[in-house]
KOLPASE-359690 format. One record per residue (C-alpha): residue number from 1; residue in three letters; chain; x, y, z. Coordinates in steps of 0.02 Angstrom, whole numbers, plus 50000, padded with zeros to 5 digits. Layout:
<sites>
NUM,Ala,A,X,Y,Z
...
</sites>
This chain:
<sites>
1,Met,A,57504,58268,58471
2,Asp,A,57375,58358,58364
3,Ala,A,57478,58318,58209
4,Met,A,57492,58135,58259
5,Ala,A,57304,58124,58290
6,Ala,A,57272,58204,58121
7,Met,A,57390,58079,58038
8,Arg,A,57301,57932,58121
9,Asp,A,57134,58000,58063
10,Leu,A,57196,58023,57883
11,Val,A,57275,57849,57879
12,Ala,A,57113,57770,57942
13,Arg,A,57006,57864,57815
14,Leu,A,57122,57827,57669
15,Asn,A,57138,57642,57713
16,Glu,A,56950,57627,57732
17,Ala,A,56926,57708,57561
18,Ser,A,57056,57591,57483
19,Gln,A,56968,57438,57555
20,His,A,56800,57495,57486
21,Tyr,A,56878,57531,57316
22,Tyr,A,56997,57384,57292
23,Val,A,56916,57248,57399
24,Leu,A,56730,57284,57408
25,Asp,A,56715,57372,57239
26,Lys,A,56606,57505,57323
27,Pro,A,56697,57673,57318
28,Ile,A,56655,57793,57460
29,Met,A,56750,57945,57395
30,Thr,A,56806,58017,57229
31,Asp,A,56984,58003,57165
32,Arg,A,57002,58191,57191
33,Glu,A,56950,58179,57373
34,Trp,A,57069,58033,57402
35,Asp,A,57214,58126,57321
36,Gly,A,57180,58278,57431
37,Leu,A,57185,58175,57591
38,Tyr,A,57340,58083,57530
39,Asp,A,57431,58248,57496
40,Ala,A,57382,58311,57669
41,Leu,A,57451,58154,57749
42,Lys,A,57616,58169,57655
43,Ala,A,57631,58351,57713
44,Leu,A,57606,58300,57894
45,Glu,A,57732,58159,57876
46,Arg,A,57861,58282,57811
47,Glu,A,57820,58404,57951
48,Thr,A,57833,58275,58091
49,Gly,A,57966,58163,58015
50,Thr,A,57856,58015,58061
51,Arg,A,57762,57887,57958
52,Leu,A,57636,57769,58037
53,Pro,A,57660,57580,58005
54,Asp,A,57501,57566,57902
55,Ser,A,57515,57731,57810
56,Pro,A,57465,57714,57626
57,Thr,A,57619,57815,57580
58,Arg,A,57717,57656,57616
59,Arg,A,57638,57578,57462
60,Val,A,57747,57680,57345
61,Gly,A,57885,57572,57269
62,Gly,A,58050,57605,57354
63,Asp,A,58230,57578,57301
64,Pro,A,58275,57413,57217
65,Leu,A,58332,57275,57335
66,Pro,A,58507,57199,57319
67,Ala,A,58439,57021,57339
68,Phe,A,58295,56920,57411
69,Arg,A,58305,56859,57590
70,Gln,A,58237,56689,57638
71,His,A,58081,56674,57746
72,Arg,A,58027,56519,57843
73,His,A,57837,56502,57844
74,Leu,A,57745,56480,58008
75,Ser,A,57643,56340,57930
76,Arg,A,57692,56225,57787
77,Leu,A,57611,56256,57619
78,Trp,A,57549,56092,57547
79,Ser,A,57532,56041,57366
80,Met,A,57359,55995,57302
81,Asp,A,57303,55824,57243
82,Lys,A,57231,55835,57066
83,Val,A,57094,55751,56965
84,Gln,A,57051,55782,56783
85,Ser,A,56886,55690,56760
86,His,A,56721,55672,56849
87,Glu,A,56758,55487,56870
88,Ala,A,56918,55526,56964
89,Leu,A,56825,55654,57068
90,Ser,A,56697,55521,57116
91,Leu,A,56838,55408,57176
92,Trp,A,56904,55551,57283
93,Phe,A,56731,55575,57359
94,Glu,A,56726,55390,57401
95,Arg,A,56896,55398,57487
96,Val,A,56842,55547,57590
97,Lys,A,56678,55464,57640
98,Thr,A,56768,55304,57690
99,Ala,A,56894,55399,57796
100,His,A,56756,55506,57872
101,Ala,A,56657,55352,57924
102,Arg,A,56805,55284,58022
103,Val,A,56809,55433,58142
104,Pro,A,56663,55447,58265
105,Asp,A,56570,55607,58309
106,Leu,A,56623,55709,58157
107,Ala,A,56503,55832,58080
108,Pro,A,56410,55772,57924
109,Leu,A,56515,55796,57767
110,Gln,A,56499,55965,57683
111,Phe,A,56604,56027,57537
112,Ser,A,56649,56194,57460
113,Val,A,56700,56240,57282
114,Glu,A,56806,56391,57236
115,Tyr,A,56915,56453,57093
116,Lys,A,57090,56383,57071
117,Tyr,A,57181,56542,57024
118,Asp,A,57328,56526,56906
119,Gly,A,57444,56650,56988
120,Leu,A,57579,56657,57121
121,Thr,A,57553,56612,57304
122,Leu,A,57575,56757,57426
123,Val,A,57599,56722,57612
124,Leu,A,57567,56869,57731
125,Thr,A,57608,56877,57917
126,Tyr,A,57521,56996,58039
127,Glu,A,57558,57031,58222
128,Gly,A,57477,57160,58333
129,Gly,A,57362,57204,58187
130,Leu,A,57506,57256,58074
131,Leu,A,57581,57176,57918
132,Ile,A,57756,57121,57968
133,Asn,A,57807,57005,57826
134,Ala,A,57763,56942,57653
135,Ala,A,57839,56796,57559
136,Thr,A,57822,56687,57406
137,Arg,A,57781,56502,57421
138,Gly,A,57956,56439,57384
139,Asn,A,57970,56253,57423
140,Gly,A,57822,56260,57542
141,Thr,A,57931,56279,57696
142,Val,A,58048,56421,57647
143,Gly,A,58005,56561,57527
144,Glu,A,58074,56732,57477
145,Glu,A,58033,56890,57573
146,Val,A,57936,57012,57464
147,Leu,A,57866,57135,57592
148,Pro,A,57910,57295,57496
149,Gln,A,57833,57219,57339
150,Ala,A,57674,57160,57428
151,Met,A,57648,57331,57507
152,Thr,A,57628,57408,57333
153,Ile,A,57472,57299,57302
154,Pro,A,57322,57406,57354
155,Ala,A,57216,57256,57406
156,Val,A,57344,57199,57536
157,Pro,A,57292,57273,57705
158,Leu,A,57435,57357,57799
159,Ser,A,57337,57340,57961
160,Ile,A,57190,57231,58014
161,Pro,A,57070,57221,58163
162,Tyr,A,57138,57053,58222
163,Gln,A,57279,57084,58346
164,Gly,A,57355,56911,58367
165,Leu,A,57487,56819,58265
166,Met,A,57414,56768,58097
167,Glu,A,57478,56694,57934
168,Ile,A,57363,56703,57784
169,His,A,57379,56630,57608
170,Gly,A,57321,56711,57447
171,Glu,A,57347,56702,57260
172,Cys,A,57425,56852,57174
173,Tyr,A,57378,56883,56993
174,Met,A,57370,57016,56858
175,Pro,A,57194,57047,56789
176,Leu,A,57184,57013,56602
177,Ser,A,57112,57187,56572
178,Gln,A,57259,57264,56664
179,Leu,A,57381,57159,56562
180,Ala,A,57304,57224,56401
181,Lys,A,57309,57403,56465
182,Tyr,A,57490,57385,56522
183,Asn,A,57544,57316,56353
184,Glu,A,57467,57463,56259
185,Thr,A,57609,57577,56315
186,Ala,A,57744,57456,56375
187,Ala,A,57911,57461,56287
188,Glu,A,57927,57274,56318
189,Lys,A,57759,57187,56317
190,Leu,A,57720,57056,56448
191,Lys,A,57697,56877,56385
192,Asn,A,57548,56825,56490
193,Ala,A,57458,56866,56651
194,Arg,A,57539,56731,56758
195,Asn,A,57714,56775,56700
196,Ala,A,57674,56958,56733
197,Ala,A,57617,56922,56911
198,Ala,A,57764,56809,56950
199,Gly,A,57889,56931,56875
200,Gly,A,57808,57078,56963
201,Leu,A,57799,57003,57136
202,Arg,A,57975,56929,57122
203,Ser,A,58055,57086,57051
204,Leu,A,58193,57158,57159
205,Asp,A,58124,57329,57112
206,Pro,A,57959,57363,57205
207,Glu,A,57919,57498,57078
208,Val,A,57900,57362,56945
209,Thr,A,57774,57275,57058
210,Arg,A,57677,57437,57083
211,Gln,A,57668,57474,56897
212,Arg,A,57588,57305,56860
213,Arg,A,57440,57341,56976
214,Leu,A,57427,57164,57038
215,Gln,A,57276,57093,57129
216,Val,A,57265,56958,57261
217,Arg,A,57128,56844,57331
218,Phe,A,57144,56759,57501
219,Tyr,A,57078,56586,57541
220,Asp,A,57164,56506,57692
221,Val,A,57221,56552,57868
222,Pro,A,57339,56412,57923
223,Thr,A,57408,56502,58076
224,Leu,A,57283,56582,58196
225,Glu,A,57264,56564,58384
226,Asn,A,57088,56510,58436
227,Pro,A,57004,56541,58268
228,Pro,A,56826,56610,58286
229,Tyr,A,56756,56490,58156
230,Thr,A,56736,56304,58127
231,Asp,A,56717,56285,57939
232,Gln,A,56767,56358,57771
233,Thr,A,56619,56477,57763
234,Gly,A,56663,56547,57934
235,Met,A,56846,56563,57884
236,Tyr,A,56797,56663,57729
237,Arg,A,56688,56776,57835
238,Phe,A,56835,56806,57954
239,Ile,A,56951,56844,57808
240,Ala,A,56829,56971,57735
241,Glu,A,56794,57052,57905
242,Asn,A,56980,57087,57920
243,Gly,A,56984,57181,57756
244,Phe,A,57053,57048,57638
245,Pro,A,56979,57015,57465
246,Thr,A,56921,56835,57454
247,Ser,A,56893,56710,57316
248,Pro,A,56706,56683,57302
249,Leu,A,56634,56521,57369
250,Leu,A,56550,56452,57213
251,Phe,A,56461,56312,57305
252,Ser,A,56440,56252,57483
253,Gly,A,56344,56092,57525
254,Ala,A,56343,55903,57525
255,Asp,A,56265,55860,57356
256,Glu,A,56400,55784,57245
257,Glu,A,56298,55812,57086
258,Glu,A,56281,55997,57129
259,Ile,A,56469,56005,57156
260,Glu,A,56499,55932,56983
261,Lys,A,56376,56056,56908
262,Ala,A,56469,56198,56993
263,Ile,A,56633,56137,56920
264,Ser,A,56559,56125,56745
265,Leu,A,56488,56300,56763
266,Val,A,56660,56366,56813
267,Glu,A,56739,56286,56660
268,Glu,A,56603,56355,56547
269,Arg,A,56630,56532,56613
270,Arg,A,56819,56519,56617
271,Glu,A,56851,56624,56463
272,Ser,A,56736,56765,56522
273,Leu,A,56836,56794,56683
274,Asp,A,56958,56938,56701
275,Phe,A,57089,56824,56778
276,Leu,A,57169,56657,56738
277,Ile,A,57108,56499,56822
278,Asp,A,57163,56321,56786
279,Gly,A,57029,56228,56882
280,Ala,A,56916,56224,57034
281,Val,A,56962,56175,57212
282,Ile,A,56848,56060,57313
283,Lys,A,56873,56059,57501
284,Val,A,56794,55975,57651
285,Ser,A,56716,56123,57742
286,Asp,A,56726,56071,57926
287,Leu,A,56895,56107,58005
288,Glu,A,56885,55967,58134
289,Thr,A,56852,55843,57993
290,Arg,A,57004,55912,57901
291,Arg,A,57113,55879,58053
292,Ala,A,57043,55702,58065
293,Leu,A,57075,55664,57881
294,Gly,A,57252,55734,57891
295,Tyr,A,57385,55738,57756
296,Thr,A,57490,55626,57647
297,Asp,A,57674,55667,57621
298,Lys,A,57625,55793,57487
299,Phe,A,57446,55854,57503
300,Pro,A,57293,55863,57616
301,Arg,A,57170,55720,57604
302,Trp,A,57027,55841,57629
303,Ala,A,57052,55943,57469
304,Val,A,57072,55910,57284
305,Ala,A,57095,56017,57129
306,Phe,A,56988,55979,56976
307,Lys,A,57108,56029,56838
308,Phe,A,57039,56094,56674
309,Gln,A,57124,56067,56506
310,Ala,A,57296,56140,56532
311,Glu,A,57332,56301,56439
312,Glu,A,57503,56352,56501
313,Ala,A,57652,56276,56589
314,Thr,A,57838,56304,56615
315,Thr,A,57982,56190,56565
316,Thr,A,58162,56196,56505
317,Leu,A,58209,56231,56325
318,Met,A,58335,56093,56285
319,Asp,A,58368,56116,56098
320,Val,A,58304,56197,55938
321,Val,A,58301,56097,55775
322,Trp,A,58266,56177,55606
323,Glu,A,58151,56075,55494
324,Pro,A,58113,56109,55309
325,Gly,A,57928,56102,55266
326,Arg,A,57837,56068,55102
327,Ser,A,57865,56246,55041
328,Gly,A,58050,56242,55087
329,Lys,A,58023,56358,55234
330,Leu,A,58127,56310,55386
331,Thr,A,58030,56305,55549
332,Pro,A,58120,56302,55716
333,Leu,A,58055,56160,55825
334,Ala,A,58092,56171,56010
335,His,A,58137,56014,56106
336,Leu,A,58082,56029,56287
337,Asp,A,58111,55944,56452
338,Pro,A,57952,55834,56457
339,Val,A,57804,55919,56542
340,Asp,A,57630,55852,56577
341,Phe,A,57478,55937,56500
342,Ser,A,57319,55858,56569
343,Gly,A,57390,55682,56558
344,Val,A,57482,55713,56393
345,Thr,A,57671,55722,56399
346,Val,A,57736,55865,56290
347,Gln,A,57915,55867,56228
348,Arg,A,57907,55984,56077
349,Ala,A,57841,56158,56041
350,Thr,A,57833,56274,55892
351,Leu,A,57926,56435,55859
352,Asn,A,57891,56547,55710
353,Asn,A,58061,56603,55649
354,Tyr,A,58228,56669,55708
355,Gly,A,58155,56841,55742
356,Asp,A,58026,56757,55854
357,Ile,A,58168,56674,55952
358,Gln,A,58253,56841,55976
359,Arg,A,58095,56934,56028
360,Lys,A,58057,56802,56159
361,Gln,A,58237,56810,56223
362,Leu,A,58256,56622,56213
363,Thr,A,58417,56528,56252
364,Leu,A,58456,56344,56270
365,Gly,A,58435,56291,56451
366,Ala,A,58316,56433,56496
367,Thr,A,58146,56407,56578
368,Val,A,58005,56450,56457
369,Trp,A,57818,56471,56457
370,Ile,A,57721,56358,56338
371,Arg,A,57537,56359,56291
372,Arg,A,57441,56209,56227
373,Ser,A,57264,56215,56160
374,Asn,A,57171,56051,56138
375,Asp,A,57280,55932,56038
376,Val,A,57383,56064,55948
377,Ile,A,57572,56060,55972
378,Pro,A,57616,56192,56102
379,Glu,A,57686,56363,56066
380,Ile,A,57825,56444,56166
381,Leu,A,57762,56609,56234
382,Gly,A,57926,56673,56305
383,His,A,58057,56650,56439
384,Val,A,58011,56652,56623
385,Glu,A,58071,56814,56700
386,Gly,A,58221,56786,56812
387,Ser,A,58263,56615,56739
388,Val,A,58442,56568,56693
389,Thr,A,58520,56630,56532
390,Gly,A,58591,56484,56434
391,Lys,A,58680,56455,56269
392,Pro,A,58626,56569,56124
393,Ile,A,58524,56491,55983
394,Glu,A,58619,56505,55819
395,Lys,A,58538,56557,55655
396,Pro,A,58569,56422,55521
397,Thr,A,58651,56465,55355
398,His,A,58628,56298,55263
399,Cys,A,58484,56175,55254
400,Pro,A,58509,56042,55389
401,Ala,A,58433,55910,55274
402,Cys,A,58521,55936,55107
403,Gly,A,58658,56064,55142
404,Thr,A,58594,56193,55017
405,Ala,A,58631,56375,55060
406,Leu,A,58474,56453,55133
407,Val,A,58383,56603,55062
408,Glu,A,58310,56733,55182
409,Thr,A,58143,56803,55124
410,Gly,A,58060,56922,55244
411,Ala,A,58058,56846,55418
412,His,A,58088,56668,55359
413,Leu,A,58228,56556,55296
414,Phe,A,58199,56446,55142
415,Cys,A,58288,56299,55062
416,Pro,A,58276,56326,54873
417,Asn,A,58313,56143,54831
418,Arg,A,58131,56098,54793
419,Asp,A,58159,55928,54711
420,Gly,A,58319,55871,54797
421,Cys,A,58278,55909,54978
422,Lys,A,58199,55750,55047
423,Pro,A,58098,55828,55190
424,Gln,A,58018,55952,55069
425,Val,A,57967,55816,54946
426,Val,A,57903,55699,55081
427,Ala,A,57804,55837,55167
428,Arg,A,57729,55895,55001
429,Leu,A,57671,55721,54951
430,Thr,A,57612,55676,55126
431,His,A,57508,55834,55129
432,Tyr,A,57436,55795,54958
433,Ala,A,57379,55624,55019
434,Ser,A,57313,55681,55189
435,Lys,A,57132,55666,55244
436,Glu,A,57106,55854,55232
437,Ala,A,57165,55846,55051
438,Met,A,57152,55697,54931
439,Asp,A,57126,55569,55071
440,Ile,A,57228,55430,54987
441,Asp,A,57212,55271,55089
442,Gln,A,57374,55180,55134
443,Leu,A,57488,55324,55081
444,Ser,A,57579,55363,55243
445,Glu,A,57732,55472,55270
446,Lys,A,57839,55315,55287
447,Thr,A,57774,55250,55119
448,Val,A,57808,55418,55037
449,Glu,A,57987,55412,55100
450,Ala,A,58008,55238,55024
451,Met,A,57935,55298,54858
452,Tyr,A,58055,55446,54854
453,Glu,A,58207,55337,54891
454,His,A,58165,55184,54784
455,Leu,A,58050,55247,54645
456,Gly,A,58104,55428,54621
457,Val,A,57931,55497,54663
458,Gln,A,57951,55686,54685
459,Glu,A,57788,55767,54630
460,Pro,A,57603,55723,54657
461,Gln,A,57581,55681,54473
462,Asp,A,57713,55544,54491
463,Leu,A,57591,55445,54599
464,Tyr,A,57476,55413,54451
465,Arg,A,57611,55323,54347
466,Leu,A,57646,55193,54481
467,Thr,A,57610,55010,54442
468,Met,A,57592,54851,54542
469,Leu,A,57770,54801,54496
470,Asp,A,57835,54969,54559
471,Leu,A,57751,54951,54728
472,Leu,A,57806,54771,54754
473,Thr,A,57987,54832,54752
474,Leu,A,57955,54937,54908
475,Pro,A,58004,54866,55080
476,Gly,A,57858,54781,55167
477,Phe,A,57741,54784,55016
478,Lys,A,57643,54629,54967
479,Glu,A,57512,54613,54832
480,Lys,A,57363,54650,54945
481,Arg,A,57439,54809,55015
482,Ala,A,57492,54867,54842
483,Glu,A,57315,54838,54777
484,Lys,A,57242,54945,54917
485,Leu,A,57363,55087,54883
486,Leu,A,57334,55084,54695
487,Ser,A,57147,55084,54729
488,Gly,A,57166,55236,54843
489,Ile,A,57269,55329,54714
490,Ala,A,57140,55290,54578
491,Ala,A,56997,55351,54690
492,Ser,A,57087,55517,54713
493,Arg,A,57068,55558,54529
494,Gly,A,56894,55630,54561
495,Pro,A,56914,55743,54714
496,Ala,A,56802,55883,54771
497,Leu,A,56872,56049,54709
498,Glu,A,56903,56112,54886
499,Ala,A,57003,55955,54928
500,Phe,A,57108,55978,54772
501,Leu,A,57145,56160,54816
502,Val,A,57205,56105,54988
503,Ala,A,57307,55962,54914
504,Ile,A,57410,56064,54790
505,Gly,A,57475,56170,54934
506,Ile,A,57425,56350,54896
507,Pro,A,57503,56455,55036
508,Asn,A,57381,56522,55166
509,Ile,A,57240,56410,55102
510,Gly,A,57160,56292,55226
511,Arg,A,57003,56188,55212
512,Val,A,56882,56329,55256
513,Thr,A,56955,56454,55132
514,Ala,A,56968,56319,54999
515,Arg,A,56784,56282,55024
516,Asp,A,56740,56466,55003
517,Leu,A,56845,56479,54845
518,Ala,A,56764,56322,54773
519,Lys,A,56590,56389,54810
520,Ala,A,56630,56560,54735
521,Phe,A,56712,56501,54572
522,Gly,A,56639,56328,54550
523,Ser,A,56781,56258,54442
524,Leu,A,56971,56249,54441
525,Glu,A,56978,56334,54272
526,Ala,A,56881,56485,54334
527,Leu,A,56989,56500,54490
528,Arg,A,57153,56490,54392
529,Lys,A,57096,56638,54287
530,Ala,A,57026,56740,54431
531,Pro,A,57107,56911,54456
532,Leu,A,57147,56978,54629
533,Glu,A,57000,57099,54618
534,Ser,A,56878,56954,54607
535,Leu,A,56962,56851,54742
536,Val,A,56957,56986,54876
537,Thr,A,56768,57002,54858
538,Ile,A,56752,56836,54952
539,Pro,A,56729,56872,55140
540,Ser,A,56864,56749,55198
541,Val,A,56991,56807,55066
542,Gly,A,57092,56962,55101
543,Glu,A,57232,57036,54998
544,Ile,A,57365,56920,55069
545,Val,A,57266,56761,55035
546,Gly,A,57208,56825,54865
547,Thr,A,57387,56866,54816
548,Ser,A,57441,56691,54870
549,Val,A,57314,56615,54750
550,Val,A,57364,56727,54604
551,Asp,A,57551,56702,54633
552,Phe,A,57532,56514,54652
553,Phe,A,57449,56487,54484
554,Ala,A,57567,56614,54401
555,Asp,A,57720,56516,54458
556,Pro,A,57783,56406,54313
557,Gln,A,57825,56257,54424
558,Asn,A,57657,56259,54511
559,Ser,A,57563,56284,54350
560,Ala,A,57658,56139,54270
561,Met,A,57616,56028,54419
562,Val,A,57430,56066,54405
563,Asp,A,57433,56035,54217
564,Ala,A,57524,55870,54245
565,Leu,A,57393,55815,54372
566,Leu,A,57253,55855,54251
567,Ala,A,57344,55760,54114
568,Ala,A,57361,55612,54234
569,Gly,A,57171,55604,54245
570,Val,A,57141,55703,54404
571,Ala,A,56977,55796,54375
572,Pro,A,56917,55904,54521
573,Arg,A,56729,55901,54533
574,Glu,A,56642,56066,54502
575,Thr,A,56558,56135,54657
576,Gln,A,56372,56170,54671
577,Pro,A,56306,56296,54798
578,Gly,A,56242,56222,54961
579,Ser,A,56055,56200,54978
580,Glu,A,55976,56355,55057
581,Gly,A,55825,56256,55110
582,Gly,A,55916,56096,55154
583,Leu,A,55880,55984,55302
584,Leu,A,56023,56064,55399
585,Ser,A,55995,56242,55340
586,Gly,A,56053,56366,55472
587,Gln,A,56124,56230,55585
588,Ala,A,56302,56232,55652
589,Val,A,56378,56059,55675
590,Val,A,56534,56011,55772
591,Leu,A,56626,55847,55740
592,Thr,A,56723,55756,55876
593,Gly,A,56804,55585,55884
594,Thr,A,56830,55458,55744
595,Leu,A,56675,55410,55646
596,Pro,A,56653,55222,55614
597,His,A,56631,55234,55425
598,Leu,A,56639,55415,55365
599,Ser,A,56799,55514,55352
600,Arg,A,56792,55690,55422
601,Gln,A,56798,55757,55245
602,Gln,A,56648,55651,55192
603,Ala,A,56548,55703,55345
604,Glu,A,56585,55887,55312
605,Glu,A,56532,55870,55131
606,Ile,A,56365,55794,55183
607,Ile,A,56335,55934,55309
608,Leu,A,56373,56068,55181
609,Arg,A,56269,55982,55048
610,His,A,56117,55993,55160
611,Gly,A,56141,56177,55199
612,Gly,A,56230,56162,55367
613,Ser,A,56395,56234,55424
614,Val,A,56541,56152,55512
615,Ser,A,56613,56232,55669
616,Ser,A,56773,56189,55759
617,Ala,A,56716,56231,55937
618,Val,A,56562,56193,56040
619,Ser,A,56461,56343,56096
620,Arg,A,56280,56386,56134
621,Lys,A,56258,56417,55947
622,Thr,A,56301,56235,55907
623,Ser,A,56149,56139,55843
624,Phe,A,56218,55966,55877
625,Val,A,56382,55871,55894
626,Leu,A,56419,55728,55773
627,Leu,A,56496,55603,55892
628,Gly,A,56627,55474,55846
629,Glu,A,56735,55356,55945
630,Ser,A,56860,55423,56075
631,Pro,A,56785,55598,56080
632,Gly,A,56884,55739,56162
633,Ser,A,56837,55882,56275
634,Lys,A,56706,55942,56150
635,Leu,A,56590,55805,56213
636,Gln,A,56607,55864,56393
637,Lys,A,56572,56043,56343
638,Ala,A,56420,55989,56241
639,Gln,A,56353,55894,56391
640,Ala,A,56382,56042,56505
641,Leu,A,56287,56157,56385
642,Gly,A,56149,56030,56349
643,Ile,A,56194,56019,56164
644,Pro,A,56124,55860,56084
645,Thr,A,56241,55730,56009
646,Leu,A,56209,55617,55860
647,Ser,A,56295,55456,55813
648,Glu,A,56349,55430,55633
649,Glu,A,56198,55318,55603
650,Ala,A,56075,55444,55677
651,Phe,A,56157,55585,55578
652,Leu,A,56141,55494,55412
653,Ser,A,55961,55450,55453
654,Arg,A,55920,55633,55488
655,Val,A,55984,55691,55318
656,Gly,A,55920,55537,55223
657,Glu,A,56093,55479,55168
658,Thr,A,56173,55308,55162
659,Leu,A,56353,55257,55191
660,Pro,A,56464,55291,55040
661,Leu,A,56533,55139,54951
</sites>
């Protein structure tokens, strides 16, 4: 009996220390003291042959399980209705207020705001104060039993003060800092935090779960007899009093404007958090009001998720198509089962090369993780652990467009048929004419294809020999359209040097680096002669970029193309340094939307000419946002941060410029 009493005392002290360390973040003993008590407990357990139900020694990962067993939840897990704009949120508020007004004697409406964790739902069941089951969400009614896995998570209490039957919901996740630490020594690195949490909790080997050091936050108690609370705040207090870590209540009150401010603040701080979130959850606080509002077939009427711009999602990899680019490099393009990203349906995603496909263990028919940032085509991060293994993806040997045998250089496959491979030619000319480059009006990809097929246009210099009669032979071309295109081609003969450097397609050179090169060397002639030693002195130019520039101009075909362009009358304008004391000196400007009259290139040139800089993302360092039509999420972020916005007209007035002819 003395040994049993000592064991109970040790279990109580160790569990209390674990709660203070993992839940309250207030350690009450050193690691050395904890280890000493833990070793003493293990010795007593060996001596007595007994282990108490809530002993911390049960947290050690046991033998792998042969398979998951199904578990039927005590209470159904509902999906969450979603909104993605403040306008849609206002409509939800109106629906709630209308429904609330129909039911007499309800408490005044109060709302709460909390994080919407991007993890995996964990459902725990307690009876007699002891943890008796743990399960995943599954279909909301039936999930998978994961009790051995859940017991390895230090923040999951093995025993609690409440003695009745209770089911509690939480969100299991892997902290981003822990993911980074894990990947430092892992033989196989984890793709992302959500995949790591899902794969860890749903691993048949509890030791895998333990090694990932998962965390969990609890937010709902759907099954509880005679709950000692009446609203969300009281429920959170009850959850915490029973030793569970909770998601913080970010706001509690009735003011809708304050709720929207809280949501904006969450989105602003999103990237500084040590865990993934994909939105904020707004709930009616009063439980009696929740019961009165009820549920639809899918979700509660009393709660809604405000979804932020989607970052990651899962879908099925249907096919991989290899596409030659302007340099001849083949890029694998993934075709996906359509998936929604914040109202945008995504069906394609990028892959880097065949080695990338192998590293990510991708097969056709497998479930994959994809990430999308703003309007950029998504990238496949990897396969979802435990998903089906489908048909292998074959490595091509010949160009799918022209049939030429491929050449493997480093990690990439190349089609060497520069002039006879249609996708290469079309991509090269389309890039040359793009807004970021020569900005030739009316020269679309479709028109380039017609020029290649009907007029034999293969190189940029071929554009400058075209006549009205040539263009009128193209499908769909009339005199007015031909005049506009010829005018656009003629206007491109005097480009800014940075635009020309982008247009000719130097590998690894984008608009920003081209701008830095133009500023540093001033003229095309000086840049063509520049040795690597001079190039790498520019802050944005390292050895790889510098070598790309040197190799490009040393290549006979590239050099001949540049000479031919110069002979055709293309004369890149020499670049003058930006004004140090200009009207925008020291100011960072972000552009969003489509400007009524200026192209993005023209607007950037004006900003630089007056000493400003152009940034791609809104931050507290942004001086102002140049606002066009149909702005994206940059406008919302600017409003949340209080960053001023200027229309095109106000911008030109500030710098004393007029619209270009």
